[in-house]
C-alpha angles and dihedrals in degrees: 000000000000124000091249092059094041098051093071093201099324106127091334096137092048092046088056087055090051090049090051090048091049095049095044096044115118095228114116096245118135113253090233089058092046089057092047089053090048089056091054091065113107132210107248136182110236120208131211124178138212124202108239137152117255090249090059093055117081117236111267096023121130112263148146119240129344119096116324125245105233143151114271091243094053114139107221111228119245139196118204088347095305126109122258117233120253110237110165148343128212120201104214095201087067088060100053095099090052099046112069100161100060089242090137127045110265093229142020133057136284116211129195119211124175130177119240117223100217095195094057092024110227147080111312121224107200135118108293093004091110136037138194104201124193120202114185101187109059096159094113102033118137135186103269134207117234116264122261109274093029115149096254095193088066094063104117126211114254126260122178117229123228120189130214137176115266141164127216134200123216111272113267090247093052120118086233092074101023094101092057092054087053093046101047128045093207097040092110091060091045091049093048092049093051091047091050092047091050094049092047091048092055095037089240118167103231090209095057114079104187114128146131123230122338129091116327117265095209125187093211126015118335107301095224086078087058090052090053095046090051093051090050091043092233111188107165140038089244090054090047093051093047092052099039093120092052091046092053092048095049093044089060090057094063136071134178118279095176144332124219116197114211091190094071110121092211090068131037099225084124092079087076101014101043111195093335130124116218115221125198117197129192137183111246091234090057092047090051090051092046088241108151096164094095099047112138126217132211136171129219130178142154 
């Protein structure tokens, strides 16, 4: 099944424009390869934010920061007996018109919690120091106060999330396009031109890295490699080189669940995340089973 037939209306007209741009481009890339590259493009949910006070954001709406909207019996996640910091919530009913393949639940809320290392200080990336929590029944959620003992300095200002349709290409370091870089001398220029055309078409700010699903928009090399090195607990270059085959295999098992950009001026995640983007990866089988327990986190920045 090609991407054109699988989109079912999502971005189809714009994808046709990308196809036209690909075919008519002057780069000496075989048309058959251009079409194969076209079919690597993934439907993605773009995210834009607006700075608002918490009082201006309706309960249950997707947002970054502020106070979370949770059930009264919610058990706040902890790491080493200290509370994780609330970072964002995503109302999945707002995404229904963008998700045509049932990859996400059709209702409920996804929440992002990450522990703050106060000595560093910054977001901590260790086992159990972060959680993606899915709550299906949001009928009785309310805006909640932070629990007693919560690290108050980690309360982030609120920013409302707005979604838009978007398409993403595999990262230029992905194994999915590696063979084309090896095959064509000018493929890098071709790839950059297609990426720029795509971002312009969808009015995507190339410096803002928020998104849900799709191909990773990584700041460095493709972040799925980071997921694999974390799973394998790679510490040194020698270790990396000796386990390259394992890294490549594991990296192919993960895809992007969501990206949270700390360098967004409408939020102040930057006070603990600097200029980093936070990436959450998931295995497709776990996403299908609505199992968010084994989501993996990685950071990238300039």
